[in-house]
Each structure stands twice: as structure tokens, then as C-alpha cells.
N, C-alpha and C positions, 0 to 999 in steps of 0.2 A: 608530726601532726597527729592528734588524737581523733580517732574515728568513732570510738565506741567506749562506753563506760563499762569497765570490767565488773562493776557492782551489779550490772544487769544480768550477769551470768548466774544461773541457778546455783544455790548453795552446794548441792551434791557434786556438780561439775567443778566448782571452785575447790572442793575438798580433794577431788581426784588430781587436779592440777597442782595443788599444794604438795600432795604426797609425792608426785613425780619430781617436782622441783627440789624438795628436801633431799631426794636421792640423787641430786645433781644431774637430772635428765632435762633436756629441752622439751617443751610441750607447747602445742598450738591448737587452737580450735580450727577445724577445717571443714570443707565440704558444704553441705546444704545450709548449715547454720550461718556461715559467713555470707553465702549468697543471699539468704533471707535478711540478714542484717542490712546489707546494701539495698535490698528492695523494700526495707522497712515493713517486712511481713512478720507475722508471729512465728516463733521458732519452736519446732516440735522435736527435732533431733539434734543432739549435741554430740558431735564426734571429735575425737582428739587424735593428733598425730604426735609421735614422740621419738626421741633418739634412743629410747630404751629398747633393748632387744626383747624378743619373746620370752627368753629365760628370765630376764630381769623383771618383766611384767608379772610373770608367774610367781616369782619370789615376793615381789612388792605387794601383790594383792592376794596372797595365799590365804589370808583370813577373811577376805570379802567374798560375797556370793558372786561367782563368775563362771563363764564358760568360754570356750574358744572355738569359733566356727572355721578356723584355719586362715590362710592367707595373711599370717602375721597379725591377726586381730584378736583382741580379748574384749569380751563384753562383760561389763560390771553391772550388776543389778543392785540398785539402791532406791529405797523408798518407793518401790513398785515401778521404777523406770529403768530402762536399759541404756547404757552409755558405751559406745564403741571406742576403744583405744587401739590404734594401729601403729606399729613400728614403721619408721620412715621407709618408703619404698626405694628400691634400687640399691646397688652395692655401696654407693657413696655415703648413704645414711645421713644425708643433710636435708634440711627443709627444701632447699632449691631443687634437689634431685627428686624429692618426693612429689613436689607440685608439678614437675615436668612430666611425671608419669600418670597424672590424673587425666580423666577423660575429656572434659570440656573446660574452656577458659573460665567460665563462670563458677566452676567447681574447683578451680586450681588457685584459690586464694586461701590465706590463713590469717587468723587473728592472733596477734602477739598479746598474750594475756598480761604481760608486764606493763605495756604502754597503751594498750587499746588501739594500736595502729593495725591497719590491714595490709598484709604483704600481698602484692598483686603483680608478680613478674610477667604474667601472660595477658595483661590488660583485660581481665575479666570484668572489671567495673565498666569499662568502655563498651564491652559487648552487652552488658546488662542494660546500659543506657540506650543502646541501639536495638535492643531486643533480638539479639542474634545468638544462636548456639554454634560455637566454633570449637573444633577439636584442638587440643593442645599440640602445638608443633606439627608433626606429620600425622594427618588423620588415619592413614592406613596402619601406621605403627600402633596408635592408640587402640584401634578396633581389633587388631590382631592379638594384642595383649589380653583382651577379654571381649570376645564377640558379643556378650550380652549388652555391651555398650551400644551396639547397633540399635537394639530395641529400646534401651533406656533413653537414647537421644531423641527418638521419635516421641516417646512418652512425655519427656520433659518439654518438648516443643509444644505439645498440645496442652499440657498443664499450665505452662507459663504464657501461652499464646505468643511464642517467639517463632521466628523463621530460622531454618537451618542454613548455615553458610554454604555456598555453592560447592566449595571444595570438600567440605565435610559430607554434604549430601552425595556427592559423586563417589566418595569412598564407601559410604554405606551401601550404595547400589552395587558397586564393584565387589564388595566383600559379603554381600547378603548370604551367600551360600554357607559362610562360616557359622551362621546361627544354628545350623543343623548339628553342630558339634557341642552346643551348650546343653547342660543337664536340663531335662524337662521341667524339674521342680523350679528352676530359676526362671525359665520362660513363663511358667504358670504364674509366678508371683508378679512379673512385669505385666502380663496380660491382665491380671486382676486389678492392678493399679491403673491401667488404661481404662478398664471397664467402669471404674468408679469415679472418673473425672466427669465434669458436667456434660461434655459433649464428646463421647468416645469416637463417634464416626469420623471426626477430623483426623485423629491418630490412625484409625484403621485404614482410611483412604490413603494416608501417607505410607503406611506399611505395604499397601498394595502397589502403589506407584514405585516404591523403591525395591520391590521384589522380596521383602521380608516375610510377608504373610504366607507365601507359598512354601516357606521352609518349615512352618510349624502348624499352619491351619489351612492347607490347600483346599479342603472341602468347601470353605466359604466362597472361594473364587468360582466355583461351579455355577453360582447364581448370577454371575455378571451377565448383563444384557439379556437375561431370560425373562421374556414377557409373561404375564399371568393372565387371568381372566377378567371379566368385567367387574368383579368385586374389588379389584385392585387397580390403583392408578400407576403403581411403580413396578419395576423389575423385582425379582426375588431378592437380590442383594441389597438394592436400595431400600426395600421394605424392611429387611432385617435390620439395617443400620438405623433407620428411622425409629424402629421399635426400641432399639437399644438406647437411643437418645431420649426417647419419650418416657420410658419407665423410670421409676425412682432408682437412685444409685445405690441399691443394696447389691452385694455380691451375687446372691441367689437370683434376684430378678434380672440383673444385667446379663448374667450368664445364660439364663433361660431365654432371654430375648435374642441373644447372639446365636443360639443353637436351635431355636424352636422350629425353623423351617429349613434346616441345614440339608435335609434329604429331598427337598422338593424337586430340585433338578433331576434327581434320579428316578422319581416316580412320575414325572411330567409326561403326559400323553395328550394328543389332540383328538377329540371326539366330536364329530359334526362341526368342525371348525372352532371348537372351544377347548382351551387348555384345561385339563383336569389333573388333580393331584390326589388320587385315591390312596387312602392309608398313609398320607404323608406324616401324620402326627406320630404313628407307631414307628415308621421308618426313621423319622428324625430323632425320636427318643433312643433308638438303637444306635444310630450313628453318633449321637451326642455322647452316649456311654462309652463308645469306642474312643472318641476323641479325648474325653476327660480322663479315661484310664491311661491313655498315651501321655497326657500331661501330668499324671500322678496326682490327680485330685483325690481327696478322701472319699471313702465309701458313703458317708452321710451326705455330702454335697452332691455326689453323683446320683444317689437315690432321690434326693429332693428335686433336683433339676430335671431329671428324666421323667419323674412322675408328673411334674407340671407340664412338660412338653407333651406327654402322652395324653394329658387331660384337657389340653387347651381348646379343642373344638367342642364347645358345650352344647350347641344346638338347642338352646332354650326357646320355648314359645309360651305365650300366656295361657295356653290350654293345659299346661302342666298342672296336675293336682298337687295338693300339699304332700301327699304320699310320694309323688315323683320328686318333689324337692328334697324330702328326707332321704330317698334312695340316692339322689345325687350327692348329698352331703356324706352319706356312708361310703359311696364309691370313691370320692375324692379325699375325704377325711376333713373333719372340721378344722384341724390344725393347719391344713394347707389352703383353706378357702380364701383367706385374706390375700395371700400371695397370688393365687390363681386369678382372682378377680382383678387385682392391681395389674398383673401382667396382661390379662385379656383386654383391659381398657386401652393400654398402650398399643397392643397389637391391632385393635380395631381402628384407633386413630391413625396408625401408620398405613392403613389401607389407602388413605388419601381421598376417601369418598364418604359423603354423608348418606347413610342408608338406614338410619334408625336403630342400628345395632347397639349404639351407646345407650339409648333409652331402654332397650330390652335388658341390657346388662344391669342397668340401675334398678329396674324392676326385680330382676332375679336377686340382686344383692339385698333388696328390701325384704323379699320373701324368705331368703335364707336367714336373715337376722331375726325375723319374726319366729321362725321355727326354732332357732337356737335359743332364743329368749325363753321359750316354753320348756326347754330341757327335754325334748322328746327322746324316747329310747332308740337310739340310732346304732350304737355299737353293742356287741355281745355283752360287754361289761355293764350295759345299762339295763339288762333284763332283770326282772324281779325275782327270777329263780336262777339257779346255777346247775352245774353238772351233778353235784351231789343230790339235788332234788330229783333230777331226771333218773339217776341210777336207783334212787329209793322207790320210785314208781314203776320203772320198767324192769328192774332187776339186772340191767346191763352192767358190765364191768367197764372200767375206764378204757377209752379207745375212740376211734373215729366215729363210731355210731352215735356216741353221746354228742360229739361236736356237730354231727349232721342234724340232730334234733334241735340243738341250740340255734343253729342257723335257720331252721324252719320256723322256730318260734320268733326269731328276730325278724324274719320277713313278715310274719303275721302282725307283730306290733308296729312295724313300720307303716302298715296300712291302717292299723287301728291302735293308736297310741294309748287310748283309754283302757285297753285290755292288759296293759302292763302292770298287773297286780298279781301277787303270788297265788291267791285263791283262783283267779280266773285262768292263769296259765297252767296251774296244776290240774284244773278241771279239763282243759283242752288236752293236756298230756295224758290224763287217765282215759279220756274218751278215745284218743288215738291208740293208746296201748291196748284197750279193750278190742278195738277193731283190727289189731295186729299190724298197725302201721308203724 
């Protein structure tokens, strides 16, 4: 029975298959591609399994752009895309033994590229039809082989909107502690995949119930059942998860949402019968940095997320002057403004109460856009004079004193943008120099 037209396989993949077959190796399409064929979904990843050894793969593709991440896998880069080729798993080196070592039945199918038939020894198509995630054969064995599968199973359940089979779920809960043995980089990648699905809270709540979250992000659990004040309808944890679901699914915004109130339980105190969270934005930024370093995030991502967290309590009111708006833009940075406002909208919505803050945020956004449209002198680089001009007037040598004067002039033009002209600033500078300032 033919299940799939091999002509639908992208040309680079067919080229790889042909090269392996010409060298007398068996080769099959495996993994997510076969699952997506059965689900009639668009296919983004084409992975191959082959009888060829790692040494044979290295020889066969020695002239192609490639790298090896280990675990018997070679990644070939063609036409800007990456394709994984993995030698059959287990000592038997057969397709049957390979599929028996895969994590879930829906991932333990193979496409025979000669006939278009789907090889399905573990009834993956039946589980797809019933919308079930079931581990192949013995669940505990599969998860012990690679404990990251514990996390990946929960992520797939949320992505596909499938339920996890009871025995598989039981094994995940039993072996949750093994996740602590997984490299932080691998956990980070799975976490980011979870955070960019349409509704991450479903997966995160499953991680909590099965005991997985406490193995890599226990700080989030501190907000469970912790009530807030009258500005919030929900507990700390529920508010965080609702913010994650509400904000746009970009990595920076979702990660900011996940960590923006992470330290609230630690600064929570009751004053006159009201819960207060003084300095929680700074404390949350510090704790977020600690967590992100633990999970091996890059420095740029850490800097951006922690900056947004530290800046997320804006405190705007309509009495702000235009100069106050410009000072706010300078403090946060024009490049961060779009993300901060997008995150803050989601944060306010996740309060679960209508209090007019959305209207204030809209007004602030409008005023920021008006200021940016007029290109005001906000940063030091916007000044009409530079350090050389200052040194020529004051006789100073390069050093901190020149920077201090530049900052003073920057503050002046933030209040009076019309003064950002070289002649005017030189006049101010000469006057201050004459006064010995």
C-alpha cells in the first residue's frame, strides 16, 4: 500500500537518499516528518535514518558542508537548510531495532522512500488518530535512555493538543528527578520551544503536576497559591502564566513574561492588611539573571530580558511633561520601547481587572511615538557637539570629566530640545567654563 508520494520529498533530501542508496546503505525518512505526513501537516524537518556507520557517513559526505553533534548523527547543510542523518540505533543496526529505541510511538515510524509506504511497528498512526502520546514499549526504559524525553513529551502534548497515555505519564512522574542530569543547554532549548507555542501555560502546568518544573525552574513554584493585592485578581503564579499566554510568542517577550515577577514571593510582605511587593522588579531582574545563567542563555538575551523586567513598572500619569517622556525613553532605550510596551500590555491584561491602565499605556505609547517622530536629542550621540568640542573650549584632556560635561549637556537638551545647536551648546559650554563649572 502506498501512503505517500516520494516526489513530494524536497530535492536536497532526495539527493541525500540517492547518495546513500548508491553506496548500498538502507535509508528511511523518520521522526517528525513521518508524523506530520500522517497528520497532513506542513513538514519543516526532514530527518533520515540509515544503516551506514558514522565512519561511512563521514566518508560519503566528506565533500559536503556538514557537522556532527554526536550520538551517531551527521547534519548536512544544503541550500541553507540542515538535514540530520542518524545511523540506526542499537547494536542490531536494523530499522526495527532503531524504531524500538525511539521515544514515542508517533515518532517511531519510518517512510520507505522506495515505495512510499509507512513502516509503523508500534501503532503510531493509531495513537495519532486517538491523539495519544505513548512511549515505545517500556516507558521507563525510553526515558532513562535520554531523560530530556521527559520534557519533550510534555512539550509535544501541548503543541499537538494530545493527551499523555497513563503509563507514560506515570513513568514521567516517577523519573522526573532524572531531568536534573540533563545538560542545561538542552533543557533551555526545550523550554524555549514550550514558551513559543500558542498557549505555554498548559505545558507548564503539566510540568508542575508531573514534578518536572522543580528540577530546572523551582523558583516559579514559589508563587503557587500566593495571593496578591487588590490590583490583581490572580495568584502570583497564575498571573505569570496568564501573562505568558497573552504576550506575543517571541522568545524575548515570552521569557520576560515568565520571569518578570519571579521574585515577588521573596519580597512579599503584609502592611496594614495589604500585600506589598516593594522592589520586586529589581529583585526579579536579579533572580532572572541567575536562572538564565544557570540555563546557559547568551549574554545578549540575559541583558535584554533583565532590562525589560527591571523597567516594567512604568508609573506613567498624564501629568508627565514632554521632557519626562524623553527622559523615560533615554532610561529605557528607544530600541527596547516596543518590547517593553508590548510586554506591559500583556502584564496589565493578566491582572484580570479593568482599572484604566490600558488606556494610560495607550496614551503613553502615543506620546512616545510623537517624541520619536520629531527625532529629539535623547542619547549622547544625538548632541550637536562632541568631546573634541568640549576639550577645545575647556582645555581638558580625554577622560571622565569630558564625559560628565557631555551628560550635563544631554540633560539640558532633554529639557530644551531646541537648544541642541552647536552654537548654543558652545555658548553654554563657554559660560560654564568661565564660571569654573
